[in-house]
C-alpha positions in Angstrom: -70.8 25.5 31.0 -67.4 24.9 32.8 -66.1 21.7 33.8 -66.7 22.0 37.8 -70.4 22.7 36.4 -70.5 19.4 34.7 -69.0 17.2 37.3 -72.0 18.6 39.8 -74.8 18.6 37.3 -77.8 16.3 36.9 -76.7 13.5 34.3 -78.1 11.4 31.6 -76.7 9.1 28.9 -76.1 10.0 25.3 -76.8 6.4 24.4 -79.9 4.3 24.7 -77.9 0.9 24.3 -77.5 -0.6 27.5 -73.6 -1.6 27.8 -72.9 2.0 26.6 -75.4 3.4 29.2 -73.9 1.5 31.8 -70.6 2.4 31.1 -71.7 6.4 30.7 -73.9 6.0 34.1 -70.3 4.2 36.0 -68.2 7.3 34.2 -70.6 9.9 35.9 -71.0 7.8 39.4 -66.9 7.7 39.7 -66.7 11.6 38.6 -69.1 12.3 41.4 -67.1 10.3 43.7 -63.5 11.1 43.0 -63.9 14.6 41.8 -61.5 16.7 39.8 -57.9 16.5 40.6 -55.8 19.2 42.3 -51.9 19.9 43.1 -52.3 17.1 45.5 -53.8 14.4 43.3 -50.7 12.2 42.7 -51.0 11.7 38.9 -51.5 15.4 38.5 -49.6 16.8 41.3 -47.0 18.7 38.5 -50.1 20.3 36.5 -51.2 23.6 36.9 -55.2 23.7 36.4 -55.4 27.2 37.3 -58.3 28.6 35.1 -58.8 25.6 33.4 -62.0 24.1 35.3 -63.7 27.5 35.0 -63.5 28.2 31.2 -66.8 27.9 29.3 -67.5 25.3 26.8 -70.4 23.7 25.0 -70.5 19.8 24.3 -70.3 18.8 20.9 -73.1 16.2 19.8 -73.8 14.3 16.7 -76.4 17.0 15.7 -73.4 19.5 16.1 -71.2 17.2 13.7 -73.7 16.8 11.1 -73.6 20.4 10.9 -69.9 20.7 10.5 -67.9 21.7 7.3 -64.4 22.4 6.2 -63.8 25.6 4.3 -61.6 25.7 1.4 -58.6 26.7 3.1 -59.1 23.4 5.7 -59.5 21.1 2.8 -56.5 22.7 0.8 -54.3 21.7 4.2 -55.6 18.3 4.9 -55.0 17.2 1.1 -51.4 18.2 1.7 -51.4 16.1 4.5 -52.5 12.8 2.9 -51.6 13.7 -0.6 -50.2 10.0 -1.9 -51.7 8.2 0.5 -54.2 5.6 -0.9 -55.7 4.1 2.7 -57.2 7.2 4.6 -59.9 7.4 7.1 -60.8 11.1 7.9 -63.3 12.1 10.7 -64.1 16.0 10.8 -65.6 17.0 13.9 -66.3 13.8 15.3 -68.0 12.8 12.6 -66.9 9.9 9.5 -66.4 11.7 6.5 -66.8 9.3 3.7 -66.2 12.0 1.0 -62.7 12.6 2.4 -62.3 8.8 3.1 -60.3 6.3 0.9 -61.0 2.9 2.1 -62.1 0.8 -0.8 -58.8 -1.2 -1.6 -59.1 -2.8 2.2 -62.5 -3.5 2.9 -62.1 -7.3 2.7 -59.3 -7.3 5.3 -60.9 -4.7 7.4 -63.9 -4.5 9.1 -64.6 -0.6 9.8 -67.8 1.6 11.2 -68.5 4.0 13.3 -69.8 3.8 17.2 -73.4 6.1 16.4 -74.1 4.3 12.8 -73.5 0.8 14.5 -75.7 1.4 17.1 -78.1 3.0 15.1 -78.3 0.6 11.8 -78.5 -2.2 14.7 -74.9 -3.6 13.8 -73.5 -3.2 17.5 -73.7 -6.7 18.7 -70.1 -8.1 17.8 -68.6 -5.0 19.6 -70.5 -5.4 22.7 -68.1 -7.6 24.2 -65.1 -5.0 23.7 -67.3 -2.8 25.9 -68.0 -5.3 28.1 -64.8 -6.1 29.0 -64.3 -2.4 30.0 -67.2 -2.4 31.9 -66.5 -5.5 33.9 -62.8 -5.9 34.0 -62.2 -9.7 35.2 -58.6 -9.7 36.2 -58.2 -8.5 39.9 -54.7 -7.0 39.2 -56.2 -5.0 36.2 -59.3 -4.2 37.7 -57.1 -2.4 40.7 -54.4 -0.7 38.8 -56.9 0.6 36.0 -59.2 1.9 38.6 -56.5 3.6 40.3 -55.7 5.5 36.9 -59.0 6.6 35.9 -59.2 10.2 36.2 -61.5 13.0 35.2 -60.3 13.0 31.6 -61.8 9.5 31.1 -65.0 10.2 33.1 -65.8 13.1 31.3 -65.3 11.1 27.9 -67.3 8.5 28.9 -70.0 10.7 29.9 -70.2 12.3 26.8 -68.8 10.6 23.8 -71.3 10.4 21.0 -69.0 8.6 18.2 -66.0 6.7 17.1 -64.2 4.5 15.2 -64.7 0.8 15.1 -62.1 -1.1 13.4 -61.6 -4.7 13.2 -58.6 -6.4 11.4 -59.4 -9.6 10.3 -57.8 -12.9 11.3 -54.6 -13.7 9.6 -55.4 -10.3 7.3 -51.6 -8.1 6.4 -52.0 -4.9 5.5 -49.1 -4.4 3.2 -49.6 -0.3 3.0 -49.9 1.9 6.2 -53.3 2.7 7.4 -53.9 6.8 8.0 -56.7 8.1 10.7 -57.2 12.0 10.5 -59.4 13.5 13.5 -59.2 17.0 12.4 -61.3 19.6 14.2 -62.6 22.6 11.9 -63.5 26.2 12.8 -66.6 25.1 14.0 -64.5 23.5 17.5 -64.1 26.5 19.2 -65.1 26.9 22.3 -66.0 23.5 22.3 -65.7 19.6 24.2 -64.8 16.8 21.4 -65.2 13.4 23.2 -64.6 10.2 20.8 -64.3 6.5 21.7 -62.2 4.5 19.4 -62.1 0.6 19.4 -59.6 -1.5 17.5 -59.2 -5.1 17.0 -56.5 -7.1 15.9 -57.8 -10.8 15.4 -55.3 -13.8 15.6 -52.1 -13.2 13.4 -53.2 -9.4 11.6 -50.8 -7.3 10.9 -51.4 -3.5 10.5 -49.5 -0.2 10.7 -51.6 3.0 11.7 -50.3 7.0 11.2 -53.0 8.5 13.2 -53.1 12.4 13.5 -55.0 14.7 15.8 -54.7 18.2 14.0 -57.0 21.7 13.7 -56.0 24.2 11.0 -57.6 27.5 13.0 -56.5 29.2 16.2 -59.7 28.7 18.4 -59.7 27.7 22.3 -61.2 23.8 21.8 -60.8 20.9 24.3 -60.2 17.9 22.9 -61.0 14.2 24.4 -60.0 11.0 22.6 -59.9 7.4 24.5 -58.9 4.6 22.2 -59.4 1.0 23.2 -56.9 -1.7 21.5 -57.6 -5.5 21.8 -55.0 -7.9 20.2 -55.5 -11.5 19.6 -52.6 -14.2 19.9 -50.0 -13.3 16.9 -51.1 -10.0 16.0 -48.8 -7.0 15.2 -49.8 -3.4 15.2 -47.3 -0.5 14.9 -49.2 2.7 15.9 -47.7 6.2 15.4 -49.9 9.4 16.6 -49.1 13.0 15.9 -50.9 15.6 18.2 -50.9 19.0 16.2 -53.9 20.8 17.5 -54.0 24.5 18.2 -52.0 26.4 20.3 -55.1 27.7 22.0 -56.7 24.5 22.6 -56.5 21.8 25.1 -55.8 17.7 24.0 -56.6 14.7 26.7 -55.6 11.5 25.0 -56.2 8.0 26.7 -54.7 4.4 25.2 -55.9 1.1 26.8 -54.6 -1.4 25.3 -54.8 -5.4 25.6 -52.1 -8.2 24.6 -52.5 -11.9 24.3 -50.1 -14.4 23.4 -47.3 -13.3 21.7 -49.3 -10.1 20.5 -46.9 -7.2 19.7 -47.7 -3.4 20.1 -45.3 -0.9 18.8 -46.0 2.8 19.6 -45.0 6.5 19.2 -46.8 9.4 20.3 -45.4 13.2 19.0 -46.9 15.8 20.7 -46.6 19.3 19.4 -50.0 21.6 19.4 -52.2 22.0 22.2 -51.3 24.8 25.1 -51.9 22.0 27.4 -51.7 18.1 26.4 -51.9 14.8 28.5 -51.2 11.3 27.0 -51.9 8.7 29.0 -51.0 5.0 27.8 -52.4 1.8 29.8 -51.1 -1.3 28.2 -51.7 -4.6 30.0 -49.3 -7.7 28.8 -51.9 -10.2 29.8 -50.5 -13.7 28.0 -47.2 -15.1 27.6 -44.7 -13.3 25.3 -46.8 -10.0 24.8 -44.6 -7.5 24.1 -44.9 -3.9 23.9 -42.8 -0.8 22.6 -43.7 2.6 23.8 -42.0 5.8 22.8 -43.0 9.3 22.9 -41.4 12.7 22.0 -42.9 16.1 22.8 -41.2 19.6 21.6 -42.6 22.2 23.5 -42.4 26.3 23.0 -43.5 29.2 24.8 -45.7 28.2 27.8 -46.9 24.9 26.4 -47.0 21.8 28.9 -47.3 18.4 27.8 -47.7 15.3 30.3 -46.8 11.9 29.3 -48.3 9.3 32.2 -48.4 5.5 31.2 -48.7 2.3 33.2 -47.8 -0.9 31.7 -49.0 -4.2 33.6 -46.6 -7.6 33.2 -49.4 -10.2 34.0 -48.0 -13.3 32.4 -44.5 -15.0 32.0 -41.9 -13.6 29.6 -43.7 -10.5 28.6 -41.0 -7.9 27.3 -41.7 -3.9 27.6 -39.3 -1.1 26.3 -40.2 2.6 26.7 -38.4 5.5 25.8 -40.2 8.7 26.5 -38.2 12.2 25.4 -38.9 16.0 25.6 -37.6 19.3 23.9 -38.6 22.0 26.0 -37.5 25.8 24.9 -39.0 28.9 26.5 -40.9 28.7 29.4 -42.7 25.3 28.7 -43.0 22.3 30.9 -42.6 18.5 30.4 -43.8 15.9 32.5 -43.3 12.2 32.9 -44.5 9.7 35.1 -44.1 6.4 34.1 -45.5 3.3 36.2 -44.5 -0.4 35.1 -45.8 -3.2 37.5 -44.0 -6.6 37.6 -46.9 -9.2 38.5 -46.2 -12.1 40.4 -47.4 -14.0 37.6 -44.4 -12.4 35.1 -41.7 -14.9 35.6 -39.1 -14.2 33.1 -40.3 -10.9 32.1 -37.7 -8.3 30.8 -38.9 -4.1 30.7 -36.7 -0.8 30.1 -37.8 2.4 30.7 -35.5 5.7 30.0 -36.7 9.1 30.0 -34.4 12.0 28.4 -35.1 15.7 28.4 -33.2 18.5 26.7 -33.6 22.0 28.1 -32.9 24.7 25.1 -33.4 27.3 28.0 -33.2 28.4 31.3 -36.7 28.9 32.3 -38.0 25.3 30.9 -38.6 22.6 33.1 -39.3 19.0 33.6 -40.5 16.8 35.8 -39.9 13.2 35.6 -40.7 10.0 37.7 -40.1 6.9 36.2 -41.4 3.9 38.4 -40.7 0.4 38.4 -43.0 -2.2 40.9 -41.6 -5.5 41.2 -43.3 -8.0 42.8 -41.1 -11.2 41.7 -37.0 -11.8 41.8 -37.0 -13.5 38.5 -37.4 -10.6 36.2 -34.9 -8.3 34.1 -35.9 -4.8 34.9 -33.9 -1.5 34.2 -35.3 2.4 34.5 -34.0 5.7 34.5 -34.0 9.7 33.5 -31.8 12.0 32.4 -32.0 16.1 32.0 -29.5 18.5 29.7 -28.8 20.8 27.8 -27.1 21.1 24.3 -23.0 20.7 24.4 -21.1 24.1 23.9 -18.4 21.9 22.5 -20.4 20.7 20.0 -22.3 23.8 19.3 -19.0 25.4 18.9 -17.6 22.7 16.7 -20.5 23.2 13.9 -20.1 26.9 14.0 -16.3 26.6 13.9 -17.2 24.5 10.3 -19.2 27.4 9.1 -23.0 26.4 10.4 -24.4 29.1 12.1 -25.4 28.8 15.6 -29.0 28.5 15.1 -28.8 25.7 12.3 -26.6 24.0 15.0 -29.1 24.3 17.5 -31.7 22.4 14.9 -29.0 19.9 13.9 -28.3 18.6 17.3 -31.6 18.6 18.4 -33.5 16.8 15.7 -30.4 14.4 16.0 -31.7 13.9 19.9 -35.0 13.3 18.6 -34.1 10.9 15.6 -33.3 7.5 17.2 -37.0 7.3 17.9 -38.1 7.6 14.4 -35.6 5.1 13.3 -37.3 2.8 15.9 -40.6 2.5 13.4 -40.8 -0.4 11.4 -42.9 0.8 8.4 -40.9 2.8 5.9 -43.7 4.8 4.9 -44.6 6.3 8.2 -40.7 6.7 9.1 -40.6 8.8 6.3 -43.6 10.9 7.0 -43.0 11.5 10.6 -39.5 12.3 9.8 -40.5 15.1 7.4 -42.9 16.1 10.5 -40.4 16.2 12.9 -37.8 17.9 11.1 -40.5 21.4 10.6 -42.0 21.0 13.9 -38.0 20.6 16.2 -36.9 23.5 14.0 -39.9 25.6 15.0 -39.5 24.3 18.6 -35.4 25.2 19.0 -36.2 29.0 18.0 -35.3 31.4 20.4 -38.7 33.0 22.3 -41.3 33.1 19.3 -44.8 34.3 19.1 -47.5 32.5 20.4 -49.4 32.3 17.3 -46.3 31.4 15.2 -46.6 27.8 13.3 -44.4 26.1 11.4 
């Protein structure tokens, strides 16, 4: 069925668990109420949905996931990605793979389960409060903004998710090594919608660094939907790096909701390179004093790819802090979109925020739309925002070529330099090194002059 039909069909929740069922019924009701976006919808007005809602998809289910398997080539590529990693959680087509995951060493510090298993085995009760928080948001400012931000991608995700990661980092637990999450789509996902809903909880003073991959090793046509909700207790620290390297012909919609308590710190970096169309939506609530978030992102696009990066950061308490840098590298006829909204509420006395969007155009036909936005309701704050759009400097290119470096290599080096400062802001050495290795290859691929649709680095 297509998205238009999904929005009109008679719907039945996929779970009988009361709080989940309530969440899914609410999503269906809101989809009926607000409908699908169009060119006049504020948060989607730069997005070309031509033909998207009429494409035919099958809904991926738990039964389908049980039958999924990787072929030998896919397994080989996966092992190349996670080689040398000691802490890995792998989902294949939405189902946790115990054969490919390695989590024995950290079970004393982290509780790990899946949504479907927790409900089936009667272990869901400790997680109920986090889904209850989503259904019944108590803070009026948060509720008002999130209701505005919710859209069809959230509604369809909540209507049809069948699984997801449940992860709790225990009080005072510190993970010395990084944790890798891999969400892999196999060849079986062609022409399917695959919704997941993940929940990550950090208890008081817990610390962990996560590297999350969304990828597929085939050139099929799929619609990936992922909603991750994060709850950080007082004093917790989460470093969260995400790469999206899905097949070119696929589409990827990701939503991340994070809620931070007193003195919690959330640092994120999102790198988007795959999918013909991708949308990252980040909503962060700084709910108590001294909560701090750093939200950085980079997209490297070519051909006719489009990537939308939408963010909403709410300062709801005194002395909260946020920093955001979003960059785009755009070649051929690709299209980048940045819409960043930061709200400083009347309670946010002493808050500080900095927001910057920088865009590098590598061709005359690439385009970007940028809309950094500050909403300030109190005087005693420090807030800055800005945006830049530019091209590689002819003088810098000439400097490299005058020293024997050819034009293509000079473009690669200058483009990597444009992106590299975001990598330097990642605290975890192992994740920073791994992402730099990925980035160098992907950015080099992006800088080449008009390349074939199917070519991958």
